[in-house]
PQR file of N, CA, C, O and H, with PARSE charges and radii, in Angstrom:
ATOM      1  N   MET A   1     152.821  63.759 128.246 -0.4000 1.5000
ATOM      2  CA  MET A   1     153.864  64.724 127.975 -0.0000 2.0000
ATOM      3  C   MET A   1     154.122  64.826 126.470  0.5500 1.7000
ATOM      4  O   MET A   1     154.283  65.924 125.937 -0.5500 1.4000
ATOM      5  N   GLY A   2     154.159  63.696 125.799 -0.4000 1.5000
ATOM      6  CA  GLY A   2     154.407  63.692 124.365 -0.0000 2.0000
ATOM      7  C   GLY A   2     153.308  64.397 123.593  0.5500 1.7000
ATOM      8  O   GLY A   2     153.572  65.134 122.643 -0.5500 1.4000
ATOM      9  H   GLY A   2     154.028  62.804 126.232  0.4000 1.0000
ATOM     10  N   ARG A   3     152.064  64.160 124.016 -0.4000 1.5000
ATOM     11  CA  ARG A   3     150.927  64.807 123.353 -0.0000 2.0000
ATOM     12  C   ARG A   3     151.011  66.325 123.499  0.5500 1.7000
ATOM     13  O   ARG A   3     150.745  67.066 122.552 -0.5500 1.4000
ATOM     14  H   ARG A   3     151.850  63.561 124.788  0.4000 1.0000
ATOM     15  N   PHE A   4     151.381  66.774 124.692 -0.4000 1.5000
ATOM     16  CA  PHE A   4     151.510  68.211 124.934 -0.0000 2.0000
ATOM     17  C   PHE A   4     152.599  68.822 124.052  0.5500 1.7000
ATOM     18  O   PHE A   4     152.417  69.910 123.505 -0.5500 1.4000
ATOM     19  H   PHE A   4     151.597  66.172 125.460  0.4000 1.0000
ATOM     20  N   LEU A   5     153.719  68.134 123.912 -0.4000 1.5000
ATOM     21  CA  LEU A   5     154.809  68.648 123.081 -0.0000 2.0000
ATOM     22  C   LEU A   5     154.407  68.717 121.605  0.5500 1.7000
ATOM     23  O   LEU A   5     154.782  69.654 120.900 -0.5500 1.4000
ATOM     24  H   LEU A   5     153.868  67.251 124.356  0.4000 1.0000
ATOM     25  N   ILE A   6     153.652  67.733 121.143 -0.4000 1.5000
ATOM     26  CA  ILE A   6     153.189  67.759 119.755 -0.0000 2.0000
ATOM     27  C   ILE A   6     152.241  68.925 119.532  0.5500 1.7000
ATOM     28  O   ILE A   6     152.362  69.641 118.538 -0.5500 1.4000
ATOM     29  H   ILE A   6     153.347  66.971 121.715  0.4000 1.0000
ATOM     30  N   ILE A   7     151.304  69.122 120.443 -0.4000 1.5000
ATOM     31  CA  ILE A   7     150.347  70.229 120.316 -0.0000 2.0000
ATOM     32  C   ILE A   7     151.075  71.569 120.405  0.5500 1.7000
ATOM     33  O   ILE A   7     150.786  72.481 119.631 -0.5500 1.4000
ATOM     34  H   ILE A   7     151.206  68.540 121.250  0.4000 1.0000
ATOM     35  N   ALA A   8     152.013  71.694 121.337 -0.4000 1.5000
ATOM     36  CA  ALA A   8     152.776  72.937 121.465 -0.0000 2.0000
ATOM     37  C   ALA A   8     153.576  73.215 120.196  0.5500 1.7000
ATOM     38  O   ALA A   8     153.666  74.362 119.760 -0.5500 1.4000
ATOM     39  H   ALA A   8     152.249  70.953 121.966  0.4000 1.0000
ATOM     40  N   GLY A   9     154.151  72.181 119.605 -0.4000 1.5000
ATOM     41  CA  GLY A   9     154.900  72.353 118.364 -0.0000 2.0000
ATOM     42  C   GLY A   9     154.007  72.806 117.221  0.5500 1.7000
ATOM     43  O   GLY A   9     154.398  73.671 116.436 -0.5500 1.4000
ATOM     44  H   GLY A   9     154.078  71.249 119.960  0.4000 1.0000
ATOM     45  N   LEU A  10     152.823  72.238 117.118 -0.4000 1.5000
ATOM     46  CA  LEU A  10     151.882  72.638 116.072 -0.0000 2.0000
ATOM     47  C   LEU A  10     151.411  74.077 116.254  0.5500 1.7000
ATOM     48  O   LEU A  10     151.265  74.821 115.284 -0.5500 1.4000
ATOM     49  H   LEU A  10     152.506  71.536 117.755  0.4000 1.0000
ATOM     50  N   VAL A  11     151.176  74.455 117.501 -0.4000 1.5000
ATOM     51  CA  VAL A  11     150.770  75.834 117.781 -0.0000 2.0000
ATOM     52  C   VAL A  11     151.885  76.803 117.414  0.5500 1.7000
ATOM     53  O   VAL A  11     151.622  77.852 116.826 -0.5500 1.4000
ATOM     54  H   VAL A  11     151.294  73.850 118.288  0.4000 1.0000
ATOM     55  N   LEU A  12     153.117  76.467 117.752 -0.4000 1.5000
ATOM     56  CA  LEU A  12     154.245  77.324 117.395 -0.0000 2.0000
ATOM     57  C   LEU A  12     154.440  77.401 115.882  0.5500 1.7000
ATOM     58  O   LEU A  12     154.778  78.459 115.353 -0.5500 1.4000
ATOM     59  H   LEU A  12     153.330  75.615 118.230  0.4000 1.0000
ATOM     60  N   LEU A  13     154.230  76.296 115.193 -0.4000 1.5000
ATOM     61  CA  LEU A  13     154.322  76.280 113.744 -0.0000 2.0000
ATOM     62  C   LEU A  13     153.266  77.189 113.122  0.5500 1.7000
ATOM     63  O   LEU A  13     153.566  77.961 112.212 -0.5500 1.4000
ATOM     64  H   LEU A  13     153.955  75.436 115.623  0.4000 1.0000
ATOM     65  N   LEU A  14     152.042  77.100 113.608 -0.4000 1.5000
ATOM     66  CA  LEU A  14     150.966  77.951 113.113 -0.0000 2.0000
ATOM     67  C   LEU A  14     151.244  79.420 113.410  0.5500 1.7000
ATOM     68  O   LEU A  14     151.039  80.279 112.552 -0.5500 1.4000
ATOM     69  H   LEU A  14     151.798  76.473 114.348  0.4000 1.0000
ATOM     70  N   LEU A  15     151.706  79.707 114.609 -0.4000 1.5000
ATOM     71  CA  LEU A  15     152.030  81.082 114.980 -0.0000 2.0000
ATOM     72  C   LEU A  15     153.173  81.628 114.126  0.5500 1.7000
ATOM     73  O   LEU A  15     153.128  82.784 113.706 -0.5500 1.4000
ATOM     74  H   LEU A  15     151.872  79.009 115.306  0.4000 1.0000
ATOM     75  N   GLY A  16     154.182  80.822 113.869 -0.4000 1.5000
ATOM     76  CA  GLY A  16     155.293  81.239 113.022 -0.0000 2.0000
ATOM     77  C   GLY A  16     154.846  81.524 111.598  0.5500 1.7000
ATOM     78  O   GLY A  16     155.307  82.484 110.981 -0.5500 1.4000
ATOM     79  H   GLY A  16     154.218  79.883 114.210  0.4000 1.0000
ATOM     80  N   ALA A  17     153.941  80.688 111.066 -0.4000 1.5000
ATOM     81  CA  ALA A  17     153.419  80.913 109.717 -0.0000 2.0000
ATOM     82  C   ALA A  17     152.607  82.204 109.661  0.5500 1.7000
ATOM     83  O   ALA A  17     152.697  82.952 108.688 -0.5500 1.4000
ATOM     84  H   ALA A  17     153.566  79.908 111.567  0.4000 1.0000
ATOM     85  N   LEU A  18     151.819  82.467 110.698 -0.4000 1.5000
ATOM     86  CA  LEU A  18     151.046  83.710 110.736 -0.0000 2.0000
ATOM     87  C   LEU A  18     151.941  84.936 110.778  0.5500 1.7000
ATOM     88  O   LEU A  18     151.682  85.924 110.091 -0.5500 1.4000
ATOM     89  H   LEU A  18     151.746  81.859 111.488  0.4000 1.0000
ATOM     90  N   VAL A  19     152.977  84.874 111.572 -0.4000 1.5000
ATOM     91  CA  VAL A  19     153.900  86.013 111.678 -0.0000 2.0000
ATOM     92  C   VAL A  19     154.639  86.218 110.359  0.5500 1.7000
ATOM     93  O   VAL A  19     154.895  87.354 109.962 -0.5500 1.4000
ATOM     94  H   VAL A  19     153.187  84.072 112.130  0.4000 1.0000
ATOM     95  N   GLN A  20     154.980  85.137 109.688 -0.4000 1.5000
ATOM     96  CA  GLN A  20     155.720  85.229 108.429 -0.0000 2.0000
ATOM     97  C   GLN A  20     154.862  85.777 107.296  0.5500 1.7000
ATOM     98  O   GLN A  20     155.300  86.655 106.551 -0.5500 1.4000
ATOM     99  H   GLN A  20     154.772  84.214 110.011  0.4000 1.0000
ATOM    100  N   TYR A  21     153.645  85.264 107.164 -0.4000 1.5000
ATOM    101  CA  TYR A  21     152.830  85.596 105.998 -0.0000 2.0000
ATOM    102  C   TYR A  21     151.771  86.672 106.243  0.5500 1.7000
ATOM    103  O   TYR A  21     151.196  87.192 105.287 -0.5500 1.4000
ATOM    104  H   TYR A  21     153.290  84.551 107.768  0.4000 1.0000
ATOM    105  N   ALA A  22     151.506  87.011 107.495 -0.4000 1.5000
ATOM    106  CA  ALA A  22     150.539  88.066 107.807 -0.0000 2.0000
ATOM    107  C   ALA A  22     151.063  88.898 108.980  0.5500 1.7000
ATOM    108  O   ALA A  22     150.479  88.869 110.063 -0.5500 1.4000
ATOM    109  H   ALA A  22     151.973  86.588 108.272  0.4000 1.0000
ATOM    110  N   PRO A  23     152.161  89.643 108.776 -0.5600 1.5000
ATOM    111  CA  PRO A  23     152.774  90.367 109.896  0.2800 2.0000
ATOM    112  C   PRO A  23     151.885  91.474 110.463  0.5500 1.7000
ATOM    113  O   PRO A  23     152.087  91.892 111.603 -0.5500 1.4000
ATOM    114  N   GLY A  24     150.920  91.949 109.704 -0.4000 1.5000
ATOM    115  CA  GLY A  24     150.044  93.005 110.188 -0.0000 2.0000
ATOM    116  C   GLY A  24     149.110  92.560 111.299  0.5500 1.7000
ATOM    117  O   GLY A  24     148.566  93.394 112.024 -0.5500 1.4000
ATOM    118  H   GLY A  24     150.757  91.609 108.778  0.4000 1.0000
ATOM    119  N   LEU A  25     148.917  91.253 111.439 -0.4000 1.5000
ATOM    120  CA  LEU A  25     148.023  90.754 112.486 -0.0000 2.0000
ATOM    121  C   LEU A  25     148.579  90.992 113.891  0.5500 1.7000
ATOM    122  O   LEU A  25     147.822  91.118 114.853 -0.5500 1.4000
ATOM    123  H   LEU A  25     149.358  90.576 110.850  0.4000 1.0000
ATOM    124  N   PHE A  26     149.889  91.053 113.999 -0.4000 1.5000
ATOM    125  CA  PHE A  26     150.517  91.197 115.310 -0.0000 2.0000
ATOM    126  C   PHE A  26     151.195  92.551 115.479  0.5500 1.7000
ATOM    127  O   PHE A  26     152.118  92.677 116.284 -0.5500 1.4000
ATOM    128  H   PHE A  26     150.505  90.951 113.217  0.4000 1.0000
ATOM    129  N   GLY A  27     150.759  93.562 114.741 -0.4000 1.5000
ATOM    130  CA  GLY A  27     151.337  94.897 114.850 -0.0000 2.0000
ATOM    131  C   GLY A  27     151.086  95.540 116.201  0.5500 1.7000
ATOM    132  O   GLY A  27     151.848  96.407 116.628 -0.5500 1.4000
ATOM    133  H   GLY A  27     150.009  93.459 114.087  0.4000 1.0000
ATOM    134  N   TRP A  28     150.026  95.123 116.876 -0.4000 1.5000
ATOM    135  CA  TRP A  28     149.676  95.683 118.175 -0.0000 2.0000
ATOM    136  C   TRP A  28     150.535  95.105 119.300  0.5500 1.7000
ATOM    137  O   TRP A  28     150.676  95.711 120.362 -0.5500 1.4000
ATOM    138  H   TRP A  28     149.407  94.419 116.529  0.4000 1.0000
ATOM    139  N   PHE A  29     151.105  93.926 119.053 -0.4000 1.5000
ATOM    140  CA  PHE A  29     151.863  93.258 120.106 -0.0000 2.0000
ATOM    141  C   PHE A  29     153.158  94.005 120.387  0.5500 1.7000
ATOM    142  O   PHE A  29     153.921  94.306 119.470 -0.5500 1.4000
ATOM    143  H   PHE A  29     150.991  93.434 118.190  0.4000 1.0000
ATOM    144  N   GLY A  30     153.399  94.296 121.636 -0.4000 1.5000
ATOM    145  CA  GLY A  30     154.581  95.060 122.023 -0.0000 2.0000
ATOM    146  C   GLY A  30     154.312  96.545 122.122  0.5500 1.7000
ATOM    147  O   GLY A  30     155.198  97.316 122.490 -0.5500 1.4000
ATOM    148  H   GLY A  30     152.779  94.051 122.382  0.4000 1.0000
ATOM    149  N   ARG A  31     153.111  96.947 121.801 -0.4000 1.5000
ATOM    150  CA  ARG A  31     152.737  98.362 121.892 -0.0000 2.0000
ATOM    151  C   ARG A  31     151.532  98.557 122.798  0.5500 1.7000
ATOM    152  O   ARG A  31     150.800  99.538 122.668 -0.5500 1.4000
ATOM    153  H   ARG A  31     152.392  96.321 121.502  0.4000 1.0000
ATOM    154  N   LEU A  32     151.333  97.636 123.699 -0.4000 1.5000
ATOM    155  CA  LEU A  32     150.210  97.723 124.625 -0.0000 2.0000
ATOM    156  C   LEU A  32     150.518  98.714 125.737  0.5500 1.7000
ATOM    157  O   LEU A  32     151.686  98.960 126.041 -0.5500 1.4000
ATOM    158  H   LEU A  32     151.927  96.839 123.804  0.4000 1.0000
ATOM    159  N   PRO A  33     149.476  99.292 126.352 -0.5600 1.5000
ATOM    160  CA  PRO A  33     149.720 100.147 127.514  0.2800 2.0000
ATOM    161  C   PRO A  33     150.386  99.319 128.617  0.5500 1.7000
ATOM    162  O   PRO A  33     149.913  98.230 128.941 -0.5500 1.4000
ATOM    163  N   GLY A  34     151.428  99.802 129.168 -0.4000 1.5000
ATOM    164  CA  GLY A  34     152.165  99.070 130.198 -0.0000 2.0000
ATOM    165  C   GLY A  34     153.477  98.506 129.692  0.5500 1.7000
ATOM    166  O   GLY A  34     154.333  98.132 130.495 -0.5500 1.4000
ATOM    167  H   GLY A  34     151.813 100.687 128.905  0.4000 1.0000
ATOM    168  N   ASP A  35     153.658  98.435 128.384 -0.4000 1.5000
ATOM    169  CA  ASP A  35     154.948  98.042 127.822 -0.0000 2.0000
ATOM    170  C   ASP A  35     155.872  99.253 127.902  0.5500 1.7000
ATOM    171  O   ASP A  35     155.510 100.347 127.469 -0.5500 1.4000
ATOM    172  H   ASP A  35     152.963  98.738 127.732  0.4000 1.0000
ATOM    173  N   ILE A  36     157.041  99.057 128.446 -0.4000 1.5000
ATOM    174  CA  ILE A  36     157.945 100.174 128.733 -0.0000 2.0000
ATOM    175  C   ILE A  36     158.996 100.283 127.634  0.5500 1.7000
ATOM    176  O   ILE A  36     159.693  99.317 127.323 -0.5500 1.4000
ATOM    177  H   ILE A  36     157.335  98.168 128.797  0.4000 1.0000
ATOM    178  N   ARG A  37     159.096 101.465 127.057 -0.4000 1.5000
ATOM    179  CA  ARG A  37     160.136 101.770 126.058 -0.0000 2.0000
ATOM    180  C   ARG A  37     160.918 102.981 126.555  0.5500 1.7000
ATOM    181  O   ARG A  37     160.344 104.026 126.860 -0.5500 1.4000
ATOM    182  H   ARG A  37     158.530 102.250 127.309  0.4000 1.0000
ATOM    183  N   ILE A  38     162.207 102.826 126.630 -0.4000 1.5000
ATOM    184  CA  ILE A  38     163.080 103.928 127.008 -0.0000 2.0000
ATOM    185  C   ILE A  38     164.104 104.081 125.898  0.5500 1.7000
ATOM    186  O   ILE A  38     164.873 103.161 125.622 -0.5500 1.4000
ATOM    187  H   ILE A  38     162.673 101.977 126.382  0.4000 1.0000
ATOM    188  N   GLU A  39     164.111 105.249 125.261 -0.4000 1.5000
ATOM    189  CA  GLU A  39     165.054 105.503 124.171 -0.0000 2.0000
ATOM    190  C   GLU A  39     165.917 106.699 124.538  0.5500 1.7000
ATOM    191  O   GLU A  39     165.423 107.750 124.947 -0.5500 1.4000
ATOM    192  H   GLU A  39     163.486 105.997 125.485  0.4000 1.0000
ATOM    193  N   GLY A  40     167.190 106.510 124.384 -0.4000 1.5000
ATOM    194  CA  GLY A  40     168.130 107.585 124.645 -0.0000 2.0000
ATOM    195  C   GLY A  40     169.117 107.715 123.507  0.5500 1.7000
ATOM    196  O   GLY A  40     168.992 107.050 122.479 -0.5500 1.4000
ATOM    197  H   GLY A  40     167.591 105.656 124.052  0.4000 1.0000
ATOM    198  N   GLU A  41     170.091 108.571 123.698 -0.4000 1.5000
ATOM    199  CA  GLU A  41     171.103 108.776 122.667 -0.0000 2.0000
ATOM    200  C   GLU A  41     171.977 107.544 122.462  0.5500 1.7000
ATOM    201  O   GLU A  41     172.406 107.245 121.348 -0.5500 1.4000
ATOM    202  H   GLU A  41     170.193 109.111 124.534  0.4000 1.0000
ATOM    203  N   ARG A  42     172.231 106.837 123.563 -0.4000 1.5000
ATOM    204  CA  ARG A  42     173.192 105.734 123.493 -0.0000 2.0000
ATOM    205  C   ARG A  42     172.546 104.365 123.338  0.5500 1.7000
ATOM    206  O   ARG A  42     173.257 103.374 123.171 -0.5500 1.4000
ATOM    207  H   ARG A  42     171.883 107.080 124.468  0.4000 1.0000
ATOM    208  N   GLY A  43     171.222 104.279 123.387 -0.4000 1.5000
ATOM    209  CA  GLY A  43     170.607 102.962 123.230 -0.0000 2.0000
ATOM    210  C   GLY A  43     169.129 102.971 123.553  0.5500 1.7000
ATOM    211  O   GLY A  43     168.535 104.004 123.861 -0.5500 1.4000
ATOM    212  H   GLY A  43     170.644 105.084 123.523  0.4000 1.0000
ATOM    213  N   ARG A  44     168.559 101.789 123.470 -0.4000 1.5000
ATOM    214  CA  ARG A  44     167.136 101.619 123.727 -0.0000 2.0000
ATOM    215  C   ARG A  44     166.927 100.453 124.677  0.5500 1.7000
ATOM    216  O   ARG A  44     167.695  99.491 124.689 -0.5500 1.4000
ATOM    217  H   ARG A  44     169.041 100.949 123.220  0.4000 1.0000
ATOM    218  N   VAL A  45     165.861 100.561 125.479 -0.4000 1.5000
ATOM    219  CA  VAL A  45     165.464  99.492 126.381 -0.0000 2.0000
ATOM    220  C   VAL A  45     163.973  99.254 126.165  0.5500 1.7000
ATOM    221  O   VAL A  45     163.188 100.202 126.138 -0.5500 1.4000
ATOM    222  H   VAL A  45     165.237 101.343 125.469  0.4000 1.0000
ATOM    223  N   PHE A  46     163.589  98.008 126.015 -0.4000 1.5000
ATOM    224  CA  PHE A  46     162.195  97.651 125.826 -0.0000 2.0000
ATOM    225  C   PHE A  46     161.840  96.563 126.827  0.5500 1.7000
ATOM    226  O   PHE A  46     162.462  95.501 126.835 -0.5500 1.4000
ATOM    227  H   PHE A  46     164.227  97.238 126.037  0.4000 1.0000
ATOM    228  N   ILE A  47     160.843  96.818 127.673 -0.4000 1.5000
ATOM    229  CA  ILE A  47     160.399  95.856 128.675 -0.0000 2.0000
ATOM    230  C   ILE A  47     158.901  95.608 128.441  0.5500 1.7000
ATOM    231  O   ILE A  47     158.074  96.437 128.821 -0.5500 1.4000
ATOM    232  H   ILE A  47     160.337  97.681 127.666  0.4000 1.0000
ATOM    233  N   PRO A  48     158.549  94.482 127.823 -0.5600 1.5000
ATOM    234  CA  PRO A  48     157.152  94.228 127.453  0.2800 2.0000
ATOM    235  C   PRO A  48     156.326  93.612 128.590  0.5500 1.7000
ATOM    236  O   PRO A  48     155.936  92.448 128.505 -0.5500 1.4000
ATOM    237  N   LEU A  49     156.060  94.373 129.638 -0.4000 1.5000
ATOM    238  CA  LEU A  49     155.348  93.843 130.799 -0.0000 2.0000
ATOM    239  C   LEU A  49     153.942  93.370 130.449  0.5500 1.7000
ATOM    240  O   LEU A  49     153.596  92.218 130.711 -0.5500 1.4000
ATOM    241  H   LEU A  49     156.377  95.319 129.707  0.4000 1.0000
ATOM    242  N   THR A  50     153.138  94.234 129.869 -0.4000 1.5000
ATOM    243  CA  THR A  50     151.754  93.889 129.570 -0.0000 2.0000
ATOM    244  C   THR A  50     151.667  92.765 128.541  0.5500 1.7000
ATOM    245  O   THR A  50     150.821  91.879 128.664 -0.5500 1.4000
ATOM    246  H   THR A  50     153.419  95.170 129.656  0.4000 1.0000
ATOM    247  N   SER A  51     152.513  92.793 127.551 -0.4000 1.5000
ATOM    248  CA  SER A  51     152.501  91.742 126.530 -0.0000 2.0000
ATOM    249  C   SER A  51     152.827  90.388 127.139  0.5500 1.7000
ATOM    250  O   SER A  51     152.201  89.391 126.778 -0.5500 1.4000
ATOM    251  H   SER A  51     153.200  93.513 127.451  0.4000 1.0000
ATOM    252  N   MET A  52     153.783  90.326 128.046 -0.4000 1.5000
ATOM    253  CA  MET A  52     154.157  89.063 128.663 -0.0000 2.0000
ATOM    254  C   MET A  52     153.071  88.560 129.612  0.5500 1.7000
ATOM    255  O   MET A  52     152.864  87.352 129.723 -0.5500 1.4000
ATOM    256  H   MET A  52     154.291  91.135 128.339  0.4000 1.0000
ATOM    257  N   ILE A  53     152.378  89.467 130.296 -0.4000 1.5000
ATOM    258  CA  ILE A  53     151.258  89.064 131.150 -0.0000 2.0000
ATOM    259  C   ILE A  53     150.143  88.479 130.289  0.5500 1.7000
ATOM    260  O   ILE A  53     149.529  87.480 130.662 -0.5500 1.4000
ATOM    261  H   ILE A  53     152.547  90.449 130.205  0.4000 1.0000
ATOM    262  N   LEU A  54     149.883  89.095 129.146 -0.4000 1.5000
ATOM    263  CA  LEU A  54     148.858  88.589 128.230 -0.0000 2.0000
ATOM    264  C   LEU A  54     149.226  87.197 127.715  0.5500 1.7000
ATOM    265  O   LEU A  54     148.370  86.315 127.660 -0.5500 1.4000
ATOM    266  H   LEU A  54     150.382  89.906 128.843  0.4000 1.0000
ATOM    267  N   ILE A  55     150.473  86.994 127.341 -0.4000 1.5000
ATOM    268  CA  ILE A  55     150.928  85.672 126.888 -0.0000 2.0000
ATOM    269  C   ILE A  55     150.785  84.649 128.011  0.5500 1.7000
ATOM    270  O   ILE A  55     150.379  83.513 127.764 -0.5500 1.4000
ATOM    271  H   ILE A  55     151.169  87.711 127.386  0.4000 1.0000
ATOM    272  N   SER A  56     151.108  85.031 129.222 -0.4000 1.5000
ATOM    273  CA  SER A  56     151.010  84.124 130.358 -0.0000 2.0000
ATOM    274  C   SER A  56     149.565  83.708 130.611  0.5500 1.7000
ATOM    275  O   SER A  56     149.301  82.535 130.877 -0.5500 1.4000
ATOM    276  H   SER A  56     151.438  85.953 129.423  0.4000 1.0000
ATOM    277  N   ILE A  57     148.638  84.639 130.533 -0.4000 1.5000
ATOM    278  CA  ILE A  57     147.227  84.322 130.764 -0.0000 2.0000
ATOM    279  C   ILE A  57     146.710  83.390 129.671  0.5500 1.7000
ATOM    280  O   ILE A  57     146.037  82.402 129.967 -0.5500 1.4000
ATOM    281  H   ILE A  57     148.852  85.592 130.317  0.4000 1.0000
ATOM    282  N   VAL A  58     147.016  83.695 128.423 -0.4000 1.5000
ATOM    283  CA  VAL A  58     146.552  82.849 127.312 -0.0000 2.0000
ATOM    284  C   VAL A  58     147.158  81.454 127.414  0.5500 1.7000
ATOM    285  O   VAL A  58     146.456  80.462 127.217 -0.5500 1.4000
ATOM    286  H   VAL A  58     147.562  84.497 128.183  0.4000 1.0000
ATOM    287  N   ALA A  59     148.440  81.364 127.716 -0.4000 1.5000
ATOM    288  CA  ALA A  59     149.095  80.056 127.844 -0.0000 2.0000
ATOM    289  C   ALA A  59     148.501  79.254 128.997  0.5500 1.7000
ATOM    290  O   ALA A  59     148.303  78.047 128.863 -0.5500 1.4000
ATOM    291  H   ALA A  59     149.010  82.169 127.877  0.4000 1.0000
ATOM    292  N   THR A  60     148.216  79.896 130.118 -0.4000 1.5000
ATOM    293  CA  THR A  60     147.627  79.209 131.263 -0.0000 2.0000
ATOM    294  C   THR A  60     146.245  78.659 130.919  0.5500 1.7000
ATOM    295  O   THR A  60     145.924  77.521 131.264 -0.5500 1.4000
ATOM    296  H   THR A  60     148.378  80.877 130.226  0.4000 1.0000
ATOM    297  N   VAL A  61     145.438  79.455 130.247 -0.4000 1.5000
ATOM    298  CA  VAL A  61     144.102  78.998 129.862 -0.0000 2.0000
ATOM    299  C   VAL A  61     144.196  77.817 128.891  0.5500 1.7000
ATOM    300  O   VAL A  61     143.486  76.824 129.050 -0.5500 1.4000
ATOM    301  H   VAL A  61     145.699  80.379 129.967  0.4000 1.0000
ATOM    302  N   LEU A  62     145.062  77.923 127.894 -0.4000 1.5000
ATOM    303  CA  LEU A  62     145.203  76.831 126.916 -0.0000 2.0000
ATOM    304  C   LEU A  62     145.715  75.549 127.566  0.5500 1.7000
ATOM    305  O   LEU A  62     145.214  74.463 127.273 -0.5500 1.4000
ATOM    306  H   LEU A  62     145.639  78.729 127.764  0.4000 1.0000
ATOM    307  N   ILE A  63     146.687  75.665 128.428 -0.4000 1.5000
ATOM    308  CA  ILE A  63     147.234  74.481 129.094 -0.0000 2.0000
ATOM    309  C   ILE A  63     146.177  73.823 129.972  0.5500 1.7000
ATOM    310  O   ILE A  63     146.060  72.598 129.993 -0.5500 1.4000
ATOM    311  H   ILE A  63     147.093  76.547 128.667  0.4000 1.0000
ATOM    312  N   ASN A  64     145.407  74.633 130.696 -0.4000 1.5000
ATOM    313  CA  ASN A  64     144.353  74.072 131.537 -0.0000 2.0000
ATOM    314  C   ASN A  64     143.247  73.412 130.709  0.5500 1.7000
ATOM    315  O   ASN A  64     142.659  72.423 131.148 -0.5500 1.4000
ATOM    316  H   ASN A  64     145.502  75.628 130.679  0.4000 1.0000
ATOM    317  N   LEU A  65     142.958  73.942 129.523 -0.4000 1.5000
ATOM    318  CA  LEU A  65     141.953  73.325 128.662 -0.0000 2.0000
ATOM    319  C   LEU A  65     142.440  71.978 128.132  0.5500 1.7000
ATOM    320  O   LEU A  65     141.659  71.030 128.063 -0.5500 1.4000
ATOM    321  H   LEU A  65     143.436  74.744 129.166  0.4000 1.0000
ATOM    322  N   PHE A  66     143.705  71.877 127.760 -0.4000 1.5000
ATOM    323  CA  PHE A  66     144.229  70.638 127.201 -0.0000 2.0000
ATOM    324  C   PHE A  66     144.497  69.577 128.267  0.5500 1.7000
ATOM    325  O   PHE A  66     144.517  68.386 127.958 -0.5500 1.4000
ATOM    326  H   PHE A  66     144.340  72.648 127.816  0.4000 1.0000
ATOM    327  N   ARG A  67     144.700  69.985 129.495 -0.4000 1.5000
ATOM    328  CA  ARG A  67     144.990  69.024 130.549 -0.0000 2.0000
ATOM    329  C   ARG A  67     143.725  68.306 131.037  0.5500 1.7000
ATOM    330  O   ARG A  67     143.819  67.244 131.652 -0.5500 1.4000
ATOM    331  H   ARG A  67     144.684  70.953 129.746  0.4000 1.0000
ATOM    332  N   ARG A  68     142.577  68.862 130.775 -0.4000 1.5000
ATOM    333  CA  ARG A  68     141.327  68.250 131.256 -0.0000 2.0000
ATOM    334  C   ARG A  68     140.826  67.221 130.332  0.5500 1.7000
ATOM    335  O   ARG A  68     139.788  66.613 130.589 -0.5500 1.4000
ATOM    336  H   ARG A  68     142.502  69.725 130.275  0.4000 1.0000
TER
END
């Protein structure tokens, strides 16, 4: 469990550094087909269905690779 938390922390640190110093790399995220955006006069709603499915698949693959 401790090893997993350390690896997860390092991955989050790397991802945070990438988002901070190279924001153009993730410009596509949140704009995938299947992400729902509803904009009206009184507000906006954003439901990132496809983006969350993609994150789930990548996380599942990574977790399964590290558990073996």
